[in-house]
VEXDREN-2710 file (C-alpha; in Angstrom, 1 decimal):
% VEXDREN-2710
k/r/px/py/pz
1/MET/-26.1/-30.7/5.0
2/LEU/-27.5/-33.0/2.3
3/GLN/-30.0/-34.4/4.8
4/SER/-31.6/-31.0/5.3
5/THR/-31.6/-30.5/1.5
6/VAL/-33.5/-33.7/1.0
7/LYS/-36.0/-33.0/3.7
8/SER/-36.6/-29.6/2.1
9/LEU/-37.2/-31.2/-1.3
10/ILE/-39.7/-33.6/0.1
11/GLU/-41.6/-30.8/1.9
12/GLN/-41.5/-28.8/-1.4
13/GLY/-42.9/-31.7/-3.5
14/GLU/-42.4/-32.5/-7.1
15/GLY/-41.9/-29.8/-9.8
16/ILE/-40.1/-29.0/-12.9
17/SER/-36.7/-29.8/-11.3
18/VAL/-37.7/-32.3/-8.6
19/GLU/-38.9/-35.8/-9.1
20/PHE/-39.8/-38.6/-6.6
21/LYS/-39.6/-42.3/-7.5
22/GLU/-40.7/-45.4/-5.6
23/CYS/-37.7/-47.7/-5.5
24/LYS/-37.7/-50.4/-3.0
25/ASN/-35.7/-53.2/-4.7
26/THR/-35.5/-52.3/-8.4
27/ILE/-35.0/-49.1/-10.4
28/PRO/-38.2/-47.8/-12.1
29/LYS/-37.5/-47.8/-15.8
30/ASN/-38.8/-44.3/-16.3
31/VAL/-36.1/-42.9/-14.1
32/TYR/-33.9/-42.7/-17.2
33/GLU/-36.5/-40.6/-19.1
34/THR/-36.5/-38.2/-16.1
35/ILE/-32.7/-38.0/-16.2
36/CYS/-32.9/-37.3/-19.9
37/SER/-35.5/-34.6/-19.5
38/PHE/-33.6/-32.9/-16.6
39/LEU/-30.4/-32.9/-18.7
40/ASN/-32.3/-31.3/-21.6
41/ARG/-34.0/-28.6/-19.5
42/PHE/-32.7/-27.0/-16.3
43/GLY/-31.2/-30.0/-14.5
44/GLY/-32.9/-31.4/-11.4
45/GLU/-32.9/-33.7/-8.4
46/ILE/-34.3/-37.2/-8.1
47/LEU/-35.2/-38.9/-4.9
48/LEU/-35.4/-42.7/-5.0
49/GLY/-37.4/-44.2/-2.2
50/VAL/-40.1/-41.5/-2.0
51/THR/-43.7/-41.7/-3.4
52/ASP/-45.4/-39.0/-5.4
53/ASP/-47.4/-38.0/-2.3
54/LYS/-44.2/-37.4/-0.3
55/LYS/-44.3/-40.7/1.7
56/ILE/-40.8/-42.0/2.5
57/ILE/-40.6/-45.7/1.9
58/GLY/-36.9/-46.0/1.5
59/VAL/-34.6/-48.2/-0.6
60/ASP/-33.7/-51.7/0.6
61/LYS/-30.3/-51.3/2.1
62/ASP/-29.1/-54.6/0.7
63/LYS/-29.9/-53.3/-2.8
64/ILE/-28.3/-49.9/-2.6
65/ALA/-24.9/-50.8/-4.0
66/GLN/-26.5/-52.8/-6.8
67/ILE/-28.8/-49.9/-7.7
68/LYS/-26.0/-47.3/-7.7
69/LYS/-23.9/-49.6/-9.9
70/GLU/-26.8/-50.2/-12.4
71/ILE/-27.6/-46.4/-12.7
72/ALA/-23.9/-45.6/-13.2
73/SER/-23.6/-48.3/-15.8
74/THR/-26.8/-47.4/-17.7
75/THR/-26.2/-43.6/-17.8
76/ASN/-22.7/-44.4/-19.2
77/ASN/-24.2/-46.6/-21.9
78/PRO/-24.7/-44.5/-25.1
79/GLN/-27.3/-46.9/-26.3
80/LYS/-29.5/-45.9/-23.3
81/ILE/-28.4/-42.3/-22.6
82/ASN/-26.7/-40.5/-25.5
83/PRO/-24.4/-38.6/-25.0
84/SER/-23.7/-40.6/-21.8
85/VAL/-23.3/-38.8/-18.5
86/TYR/-21.7/-39.1/-15.1
87/LEU/-24.1/-38.6/-12.2
88/SER/-23.6/-38.1/-8.5
89/ILE/-25.6/-40.6/-6.4
90/GLU/-25.6/-40.3/-2.6
91/ASP/-27.6/-42.2/0.1
92/VAL/-29.3/-40.2/2.9
93/GLU/-30.9/-41.6/6.0
94/ILE/-34.2/-40.0/7.1
95/GLU/-36.6/-41.5/9.6
96/GLY/-34.5/-44.6/9.7
97/LYS/-35.0/-45.2/6.0
98/THR/-32.5/-44.7/3.2
99/ILE/-33.2/-42.4/0.2
100/LEU/-31.0/-42.2/-2.8
101/TYR/-30.4/-38.7/-4.0
102/ILE/-29.4/-38.2/-7.6
103/TYR/-28.2/-34.8/-8.8
104/VAL/-28.7/-34.3/-12.6
105/PRO/-26.9/-31.2/-14.0
106/GLN/-28.2/-29.1/-16.8
107/SER/-26.3/-30.3/-19.9
108/SER/-24.9/-28.2/-22.7
109/GLN/-26.0/-30.9/-25.1
110/VAL/-29.3/-32.4/-26.2
111/HIS/-29.6/-36.0/-24.9
112/LYS/-31.7/-39.0/-26.0
113/CYS/-33.0/-41.9/-23.9
114/SER/-33.3/-45.1/-25.9
115/ASN/-33.1/-42.9/-29.0
116/GLN/-36.0/-40.7/-27.9
117/ILE/-35.7/-37.0/-26.8
118/PHE/-37.5/-36.0/-23.6
119/ASP/-38.1/-32.5/-22.2
120/ARG/-39.5/-31.4/-18.9
121/ASN/-42.3/-29.2/-17.6
122/GLU/-44.3/-28.9/-14.4
123/ASP/-46.3/-32.0/-15.2
124/GLY/-43.4/-34.2/-15.8
125/ASP/-41.4/-35.7/-18.7
126/PHE/-42.7/-35.6/-22.2
127/GLU/-41.4/-37.0/-25.5
128/ILE/-40.6/-34.5/-28.3
129/THR/-38.7/-36.8/-30.7
130/ASN/-40.8/-36.0/-33.7
131/LYS/-41.6/-32.4/-32.8
132/ASN/-39.0/-30.6/-35.0
133/SER/-39.7/-27.1/-33.9
134/MET/-39.4/-28.0/-30.2
135/ILE/-36.1/-29.9/-30.8
136/THR/-34.7/-26.9/-32.8
137/GLN/-35.5/-24.6/-30.0
138/LEU/-33.9/-26.9/-27.5
139/TYR/-30.7/-26.9/-29.5
140/MET/-30.7/-23.2/-29.9
141/ASN/-31.2/-22.7/-26.1
142/LYS/-28.2/-24.9/-25.4
143/GLN/-26.0/-23.1/-27.8
144/LYS/-27.1/-19.7/-26.3
145/GLU/-26.6/-20.8/-22.7
146/TYR/-23.2/-22.6/-23.1
147/THR/-20.6/-20.7/-25.1
148/GLU/-18.5/-23.9/-25.4
149/ASN/-21.1/-25.1/-27.9
150/ALA/-20.5/-22.2/-30.4
151/VAL/-19.9/-23.8/-33.9
152/TYR/-17.0/-22.6/-36.1
153/PRO/-17.9/-24.0/-39.6
154/TYR/-14.7/-22.7/-41.2
155/VAL/-12.4/-24.6/-38.8
156/SER/-11.2/-27.9/-40.4
157/ILE/-9.6/-31.1/-39.1
158/SER/-6.2/-29.6/-40.2
159/ASP/-6.7/-26.9/-37.5
160/VAL/-6.8/-29.6/-34.8
161/ARG/-3.7/-31.3/-33.3
162/GLU/-4.1/-35.0/-34.0
163/ASP/-1.2/-35.8/-31.7
164/VAL/-3.2/-34.4/-28.7
165/ILE/-6.3/-36.5/-29.8
166/ASN/-4.0/-39.5/-30.0
167/LYS/-2.7/-38.7/-26.5
168/ALA/-6.2/-38.4/-25.2
169/ARG/-7.1/-41.7/-26.7
170/GLN/-4.2/-43.4/-25.1
171/MET/-5.1/-41.9/-21.7
172/THR/-8.6/-43.4/-21.9
173/VAL/-7.3/-46.8/-23.0
174/ASN/-4.7/-46.8/-20.1
175/ARG/-7.7/-46.4/-17.8
176/ASP/-10.0/-48.8/-19.7
177/ASN/-8.6/-51.1/-22.3
178/ASN/-12.1/-51.6/-23.7
179/HIS/-12.9/-47.9/-24.0
180/PRO/-14.9/-47.1/-27.2
181/TRP/-12.3/-44.5/-28.3
182/LYS/-9.7/-47.2/-28.7
183/ASN/-11.0/-48.2/-32.2
184/LEU/-12.5/-44.8/-33.3
185/SER/-10.9/-42.5/-35.8
186/ASN/-9.9/-39.0/-34.5
187/LEU/-12.8/-37.4/-36.2
188/ASP/-15.2/-40.0/-34.8
189/ILE/-13.9/-39.4/-31.3
190/LEU/-14.7/-35.7/-31.7
191/LYS/-18.1/-36.5/-33.0
192/SER/-18.8/-39.0/-30.2
193/VAL/-18.5/-36.2/-27.5
194/LYS/-20.3/-33.6/-29.6
195/LEU/-17.2/-31.6/-30.4
196/TYR/-18.3/-31.6/-34.0
197/THR/-22.0/-30.7/-34.3
198/LYS/-24.6/-28.7/-36.1
199/ASN/-25.7/-25.1/-35.4
200/HIS/-29.5/-25.4/-35.5
201/LYS/-29.8/-21.7/-36.0
202/THR/-27.7/-21.4/-39.1
203/GLY/-27.9/-25.0/-40.3
204/LYS/-24.1/-25.3/-40.6
205/SER/-22.1/-28.0/-39.0
206/GLY/-18.6/-27.6/-37.6
207/PHE/-16.1/-28.0/-34.8
208/THR/-17.2/-26.3/-31.5
209/LEU/-15.3/-23.9/-29.3
210/ALA/-14.8/-26.7/-26.8
211/CYS/-13.1/-28.8/-29.5
212/ILE/-10.8/-25.9/-30.4
213/LEU/-9.9/-25.3/-26.8
214/LEU/-9.2/-29.0/-26.1
215/PHE/-7.5/-30.1/-29.3
216/GLY/-6.8/-27.0/-31.4
217/LYS/-3.4/-25.9/-32.7
218/ASP/-2.1/-22.9/-30.7
219/GLU/-2.6/-20.5/-33.7
220/THR/-6.2/-21.8/-34.2
221/ILE/-7.0/-21.2/-30.5
222/LEU/-5.5/-17.7/-30.5
223/SER/-7.3/-16.7/-33.8
224/VAL/-10.6/-17.6/-32.2
225/LEU/-9.8/-16.3/-28.7
226/PRO/-6.9/-13.9/-28.8
227/HIS/-7.1/-13.3/-25.1
228/HIS/-6.8/-17.0/-24.2
229/LYS/-4.2/-17.7/-21.5
230/THR/-3.6/-19.1/-18.0
231/ASP/-1.0/-17.0/-16.1
232/LEU/1.1/-19.0/-13.6
233/ILE/3.0/-16.8/-11.1
234/LEU/5.3/-17.5/-8.2
235/ARG/5.4/-14.5/-5.9
236/LYS/7.2/-15.3/-2.6
237/VAL/10.3/-13.0/-2.6
238/ASP/9.7/-10.4/-5.2
239/VAL/6.1/-9.6/-4.2
240/ASP/5.9/-6.5/-6.5
241/ARG/6.6/-8.5/-9.6
242/TYR/7.3/-12.3/-9.5
243/ASP/10.0/-14.9/-8.9
244/ASP/8.9/-17.2/-11.7
245/ARG/6.2/-17.2/-14.3
246/ASP/4.7/-19.3/-17.1
247/ASP/2.4/-17.7/-19.6
248/VAL/0.3/-20.7/-20.9
249/ARG/-1.4/-20.1/-24.2
250/THR/-2.1/-23.6/-25.5
251/ASN/-4.8/-26.4/-25.6
252/LEU/-6.4/-27.4/-22.3
253/ILE/-4.8/-30.8/-22.1
254/ASP/-1.3/-29.5/-22.4
255/SER/-2.3/-26.5/-20.1
256/PHE/-3.2/-29.0/-17.4
257/GLU/0.3/-30.6/-17.6
258/ARG/1.9/-27.1/-17.5
259/ILE/-0.1/-26.2/-14.3
260/MET/0.9/-29.5/-12.7
261/GLN/4.6/-29.0/-13.5
262/PHE/4.5/-25.4/-12.1
263/GLY/2.9/-26.5/-8.9
264/GLU/5.3/-29.4/-8.5
265/LYS/8.3/-27.1/-9.0
266/HIS/7.3/-24.5/-6.4
267/LEU/5.3/-26.3/-3.7
268/SER/6.7/-28.7/-1.1
269/ASP/5.4/-32.3/-1.0
270/PRO/5.3/-33.6/2.5
271/PHE/5.3/-37.4/3.1
272/TYR/1.8/-38.7/3.6
273/LEU/0.4/-42.3/3.7
274/GLU/-3.2/-43.1/2.8
275/GLY/-3.6/-46.5/4.3
276/VAL/-0.2/-48.0/3.2
277/GLN/0.0/-46.1/-0.1
278/ARG/2.1/-43.0/-0.4
279/VAL/0.0/-40.1/-1.7
280/SER/1.2/-36.8/-3.0
281/VAL/-1.2/-34.4/-1.2
282/ARG/0.4/-31.5/-3.1
283/ASN/-0.4/-33.1/-6.5
284/LYS/-4.0/-33.8/-5.4
285/ILE/-4.5/-30.1/-4.6
286/ILE/-2.8/-28.9/-7.9
287/ARG/-4.9/-31.4/-9.9
288/GLU/-8.2/-30.0/-8.5
289/ILE/-7.0/-26.4/-9.1
290/ALA/-6.0/-27.2/-12.7
291/SER/-9.2/-29.1/-13.5
292/ASN/-11.4/-26.4/-11.9
293/ILE/-9.7/-23.4/-13.6
294/LEU/-9.8/-25.1/-17.0
295/MET/-13.2/-26.8/-17.0
296/HIS/-15.3/-24.1/-15.4
297/ARG/-14.0/-20.9/-17.0
298/GLU/-16.1/-18.6/-19.2
299/TYR/-13.8/-18.6/-22.2
300/ILE/-15.4/-15.8/-24.2
301/ASP/-14.7/-13.4/-21.3
302/ALA/-11.2/-11.7/-21.8
303/TYR/-10.5/-11.7/-18.1
304/PRO/-7.2/-13.6/-17.7
305/ALA/-7.1/-16.7/-15.6
306/LYS/-4.4/-16.7/-12.9
307/ILE/-2.8/-19.2/-10.4
308/ILE/-0.6/-17.3/-8.0
309/ILE/1.6/-19.1/-5.5
310/GLU/2.4/-16.8/-2.6
311/LYS/4.3/-17.3/0.7
312/ASN/1.1/-18.1/2.7
313/ARG/-1.5/-19.0/0.1
314/ILE/-2.4/-20.1/-3.4
315/PHE/-4.7/-17.6/-5.1
316/CYS/-6.6/-18.5/-8.3
317/GLU/-9.2/-16.6/-10.3
318/ASN/-10.9/-17.0/-13.7
319/ALA/-13.8/-15.5/-15.6
320/ASN/-17.1/-17.1/-14.6
321/LYS/-20.8/-17.2/-15.4
322/PRO/-22.1/-17.2/-11.8
323/HIS/-25.2/-19.2/-10.7
324/PHE/-25.2/-17.1/-7.5
325/ARG/-22.9/-14.6/-5.8
326/GLY/-21.0/-15.2/-2.6
327/ILE/-18.9/-17.8/-0.7
328/VAL/-19.5/-21.4/-1.7
329/SER/-20.7/-23.5/1.2
330/LEU/-18.2/-26.4/1.6
331/THR/-20.8/-28.6/3.4
332/ASP/-24.0/-27.9/1.5
333/PHE/-23.3/-26.9/-2.1
334/THR/-24.9/-27.7/-5.4
335/PRO/-22.4/-28.4/-8.2
336/TYR/-23.1/-26.6/-11.5
337/PRO/-21.4/-27.6/-14.8
338/LYS/-20.0/-24.5/-16.5
339/ASN/-18.6/-26.3/-19.6
340/PRO/-20.1/-29.8/-19.5
341/THR/-18.5/-31.0/-22.7
342/ILE/-15.0/-30.0/-21.7
343/ALA/-15.7/-31.5/-18.3
344/ARG/-16.8/-34.8/-19.9
345/VAL/-13.6/-35.1/-22.0
346/PHE/-11.5/-34.4/-18.8
347/LYS/-13.5/-37.2/-17.1
348/GLU/-12.9/-39.6/-19.9
349/ILE/-9.1/-39.1/-19.9
350/GLY/-8.8/-39.2/-16.2
351/LEU/-8.1/-35.5/-15.4
352/ALA/-11.3/-35.0/-13.4
353/ASP/-13.8/-37.0/-11.5
354/GLU/-17.6/-36.8/-11.3
355/LEU/-19.3/-33.4/-10.8
356/GLY/-18.9/-32.2/-7.2
357/SER/-16.1/-34.5/-6.2
358/GLY/-13.4/-31.8/-6.9
359/VAL/-14.6/-29.6/-4.0
360/ARG/-14.7/-32.5/-1.6
361/ASN/-11.2/-33.6/-2.6
362/LEU/-10.0/-30.0/-2.3
363/ILE/-11.4/-29.7/1.3
364/LYS/-9.9/-33.1/2.3
365/TYR/-6.4/-32.6/1.0
366/VAL/-6.1/-28.9/1.9
367/GLN/-6.9/-29.8/5.5
368/ILE/-4.1/-32.4/5.4
369/TYR/-1.7/-30.1/3.6
370/SER/-2.3/-26.9/5.5
371/ASP/-4.5/-27.7/8.4
372/ALA/-7.0/-25.2/7.0
373/LYS/-10.0/-25.0/4.7
374/PRO/-10.0/-23.6/1.1
375/GLU/-12.3/-20.7/0.3
376/LEU/-14.3/-20.6/-2.9
377/ILE/-16.0/-17.4/-4.0
378/GLU/-18.6/-17.5/-6.8
379/ASP/-19.0/-14.2/-8.8
380/GLU/-18.2/-12.8/-12.2
381/VAL/-14.7/-13.7/-11.3
382/PHE/-14.5/-17.1/-9.6
383/LYS/-11.8/-17.3/-6.9
384/ILE/-10.1/-20.1/-5.0
385/ILE/-8.0/-19.2/-1.9
386/ILE/-5.9/-22.0/-0.4
387/PRO/-3.9/-21.2/2.8
388/LEU/-0.4/-22.5/3.0
389/LYS/1.6/-23.4/6.1
390/ASP/4.7/-21.5/6.9
391/GLU/7.6/-23.3/5.1
392/ILE/9.6/-23.7/8.3
393/SER/6.7/-25.6/10.1
394/THR/6.1/-27.6/6.9
395/GLN/9.7/-28.7/6.7
396/SER/9.6/-29.5/10.4
397/SER/6.5/-31.6/10.0
398/GLU/8.1/-33.4/7.0
399/LYS/11.2/-34.2/9.1
400/THR/9.1/-35.6/11.9
401/VAL/7.3/-37.9/9.6
402/GLU/10.5/-39.0/7.9
403/LYS/12.0/-39.8/11.3
404/THR/9.0/-41.9/12.2
405/VAL/9.3/-43.9/9.0
406/GLU/13.0/-44.3/9.6
407/LYS/12.5/-45.7/13.1
408/THR/9.9/-48.2/11.8
409/VAL/12.3/-49.4/9.1
410/GLU/15.2/-49.7/11.6
411/LYS/12.9/-51.7/14.0
412/ILE/11.9/-54.1/11.2
413/MET/15.6/-54.5/10.1
414/ASP/16.7/-55.1/13.7
415/VAL/14.0/-57.7/14.4
416/ILE/14.8/-59.6/11.1
417/GLN/18.6/-59.6/12.0
418/LYS/17.8/-61.2/15.4
419/ASN/15.2/-63.7/14.0
420/ASN/15.4/-64.3/10.3
421/THR/12.5/-66.8/10.3
422/ILE/10.1/-64.3/11.9
423/THR/6.6/-64.3/10.4
424/GLN/4.6/-61.3/9.2
425/LYS/2.1/-62.0/12.0
426/GLU/4.9/-61.7/14.6
427/LEU/6.1/-58.5/13.0
428/GLU/2.7/-57.0/13.3
429/GLN/2.7/-57.7/17.1
430/ILE/6.2/-56.3/17.6
431/THR/6.0/-53.2/15.4
432/GLY/2.3/-52.3/16.1
433/LEU/1.7/-52.1/12.4
434/THR/-1.3/-53.5/10.5
435/ARG/-0.9/-56.5/8.2
436/ARG/-1.0/-54.2/5.2
437/GLY/1.5/-51.9/6.9
438/VAL/4.0/-54.7/7.4
439/GLU/3.5/-55.9/3.9
440/TRP/4.1/-52.4/2.5
441/ASN/7.3/-51.9/4.5
442/LEU/8.7/-55.3/3.6
443/LYS/8.0/-54.6/-0.1
444/GLN/9.8/-51.2/0.2
445/LEU/12.9/-52.9/1.9
446/LYS/13.0/-55.6/-0.8
447/GLU/12.7/-53.1/-3.7
448/LYS/15.6/-51.0/-2.1
449/GLY/17.7/-54.2/-1.9
450/LEU/18.1/-54.0/1.9
451/ILE/16.5/-57.5/2.5
452/LYS/15.6/-60.5/0.4
453/ARG/13.5/-63.6/0.9
454/ILE/15.3/-67.0/0.7
455/GLY/13.0/-69.9/0.0
456/SER/9.2/-70.0/0.2
457/ASP/6.9/-67.8/2.3
458/LYS/6.3/-70.6/4.8
459/GLY/9.6/-72.5/5.0
460/GLY/12.0/-69.8/4.0
461/HIS/13.8/-67.1/5.8
462/TRP/14.9/-63.4/5.5
463/GLU/18.4/-62.3/4.7
464/VAL/19.6/-58.8/5.5
465/VAL/21.8/-57.6/2.6
466/LYS/25.1/-56.1/3.9
END
């Protein structure tokens, strides 16, 4: 668990990838320099509320929400951290005191903090802004470590699908009307997320492999990576071959949509309420599968990516650059970004959340959908195995839920017919629903045209539509 991880870090002490910061009420300003240096080197873990000599002082509990919000806002501000990042911040209680744990992934890009470049060694953070040879080496290491950063100087803007960039822009604006992409040209959008950059080994600038995969024309992608594809297979009846198949060889944004459509076509979608909101658990699971298989693949490896829907499971695999080998712990895992630039674009357009949340969501919704846990295996080929319930029991469960909902609706309709001036408070007591549950059901009945409200909320009455 995270608590044991934090205890182990404190016992270990500070080092090249571990930093302690005193933080009772306010954030120490040099925490952003540490974040920058971790991004530029090997990644790392920051503990707020711990002194350099391992003493736990904790963070004021009344300030935790504010501190989390400020860190999230600052690291997403390109004037402070450029390129901006999304960090996982969690609070952990030890010895009755709260520590904030910040996981900083190794980045595929070189970052600046307040327009200065920081690197990391055993002694801490150090500025290298004017040390050209060290900066060049930093860039070269990034391009060597992350293949998504490979620069293709002979690829031009005409090789990129501007309609897909426009779609991505609209997706960001739909989520945030003030998003910076709203008023940027297509080329400036690509430059803002380092999809157009400079190869510091050759000195040539150009579009990166990540850019080609995200926004390239199909012929451009296949000329750069002839083996590129995601194989979607349904294998329930004809287990030797397949019942349905989609051979996806296009950009990652359209690939995401094709995976979603294939899953929606071949997987049942049982009724499920989260609070009073209907949630498609099936789509939640497909979304995490799609984002994982597209964001974390080692694309220069020719091993084909597959998503296979079988009778009793979903089986996924893709080429991988492993950080370890074995089964991924679902309770105590460290998320590693395989293609941070691609992941950042997915985050911007709403196809993925912060690093590490995908596994948590997968665990949550697979348990709801299948009453089981997913299995993730890290190796040269990364695998996801999701158990599926037998279709008969799934359909039975769906019918049970549907009958429960029908009975609730019938009860509300019956009560209103007998007393058309009944209040929502009285409906809560009679039906046993919460206030929000009653509101949700009344809204559904009104939208379906089964009831309508005559007059004001206080002085009016209900009318059942015949």
